[in-house]
N, C-alpha and C positions, 0 to 999 in steps of 0.2 A: 332116442337111443337106438342104435342099429340092432337088428334082430340077431340073437345069438346063433341062429341057424344060417346066417349069411357069413361065409368064410372069408377071411382076409388071408391071401396067399403071399407070404413073404419069401422072396428069392434073393439069396446073397451067398457067395462062396465063403464069406467070413462068418464062422460059427458064432463069434462073440457078438457081431452085429445082429445076426438072426435072433439070438437069444434075447438081446436087449430090446429089439423091436417087438418080439413076441410078448415079452413081459409087459411092456407099455400098453400094448393093445388089449391083452387079457385083463389088465388092471382096469381098462375102460369097458370091460364086460363084452368084449368081442371074441368071436371064435377065430382062432389063428391056426394056419398050417404053414410049416416052414419047409424050404427046399434048398439044397446046397448048390443047385444049378438050374438053368432054364430047362435043360433036358429032363431032369428029374420032375420038374413041374409039369411039363408037357406029357410025360408018361402017365400022369394021373389025371390030367385035366380034360374033362369032356367038353367038346366045343360049345354045348348049350348051357354050360354051368354059369351061375350068377355069383356075384361076389365082387371082390376088388383085389387087384394084384399090386404089390409093391416090389419093385425090382431094382437092383443095383445096375448101373450101366456097365461097369468094367468087371466082366466075369470071363473065365476061360470057356472055350468051346463055343457057346452061343452067348453073345453079350445082350444087354438090355434092349438095344436098338433092333437087333436081329429078332429078338423075341417079339417086340412090338409088330414088326413086319409080318412075322409068322402068324400072330394072332389075327392080324388084319385079313390074311388069306383064308382064315377059318370063318370069317364073317361073324365073329363073336362080338357081343356088345360089352363084354366085361371091361370096366374102367381100369386103366393102368397108371400108377404113380411111379415115376422114375426118380431114382436117387442118383445124383451126379456129384462129382468132386467139385471143390471150390474152383471157380473160374472156368468151368466147362460149359459156358453159356451157349457155345455153338452146338454142342451135343444136346443140350436142353431144348434149344429151339428146334432142332431136327426131330427130337422126340415128340414135341408138340405138333409139328407138321404131320407126322405119321399118325397121330391120334392119341397121344398120351393125355390123360385127364389133368395131370399136373406134374410138376417136377420140383424136387426139394434138393437143396445143396447141403453137403456135409460141412460141418457137423450139424446133424438134424435137430431142429427145435421140436421138443415133444408136443407142444400145443399146436404148432403148425402142422405137424404130421397128423395128429388126431382130427384137426379141422379139415384137412385135405381128404382123409379117409371118409369122414362123415359126409362131406360134399359129394364124393365119388359114389357112396352108397345111395344118397338121395338121387343122384343121376341114374343109378341102376334101377331104383324103384320107378322112376318116371319112364324108363325104357320098358320095363315090364308092363306098366300100365298102358303104354302106347301099343305094345304088341297085343295085349288083351283086347283093347278097344278096336284095333284093326281087325282082329279075328272075329269079333262079334259083328262088326259092320259087314264083313265079307259073308258071314253066315246069313245075315238078313238079306243081303243082295242076292244070294243064291235062291231065295224063295220067290223072287220076282219072275213073272212071266216074260217072254220075249218082248211083247209090246210094252209092258211096264218098264223094262230096261230101256227101250227106245225113248219113252217119255222122260225117264230119269235122266238119260244122257242129254236130251234137249233142254230140260229144265236147268240142270247145273251148268249148262253152257249159255244160259241167259235168254233162251227162247221163250216167247210168250205163248199162251195157250192157242191163240188163233194161228200163230206161225207154225206151231207143232202140228196142229190139225191139218194145215195146208201141206206141210212136208210129208206127213204120214198118210194123207188121203182119207182122213176120218173127220168126223164132226167135232167142233169145239166141246160139245156136251160129252162126247165119248172121251176126249182128252181129260176133261174134269173128273170123270169116273176113274180112269187109269191113275190120274194124279192122286186122288183120294185114296185109292187102294195102295199105291206104292208108299205114300206118306205113312199109312197105317202099318204096312209091313216093315218099313224102315224105322218105325217108332220115332219119326221126326216131328218135332213140335212146330216147326216152321220151315219155310223155304231156306232160310239162312242155316238152320240146323242141318238140313239135307245137303246143302253145299259143303258145310264143314265135314260131314261124314264122307262125302265124295272125295274131298281133299285128303283126308286121313287114309282112305283106302286107295289113293292114286287113281280114282276114276276120272279125275281131271287134275291138271297140273297147276300149281300156283306159279305166278310169274316171278 
């Protein structure tokens, strides 16, 4: 069940639709905030906020597609579910390309909407976890000495101890000491664990 502290932002210029969606979501024990326009939402929305956005496509001033584009410029990870009219598949595809988490056609099926929101919130939870993991890895990396960073970079790029020793002009035994120290500081259980951390923190790039 989604946390009651995670808000669902419902944006629609039709008051009846807003009230209907809010009733459904609150009945499912979700916290809901409603907005009559994309501008009203943006006026209150902090770029770092978490939650889920449900927005209609066809609204005056700023439509749902423009809202999606604007949120993308803010580099926010909040998932957006777009509501489209029947037969607006082209608009729906465009929304997905821009980054919408899902789209639903009117008339909206209650169970489909709830399933979509729950999936979006799970996606948000995974995003929060990834940010937290990356921040922790970066914190650990910051504790490494310059030489330990050199050894780390060589290890995650597939270099063997003897190769690292030759490249850095130090003995293989010294490389082993640096390696043991950085494994301890990074709290890595194995070389594969170290490589995974490096990928998470973009120390190396996956192909």
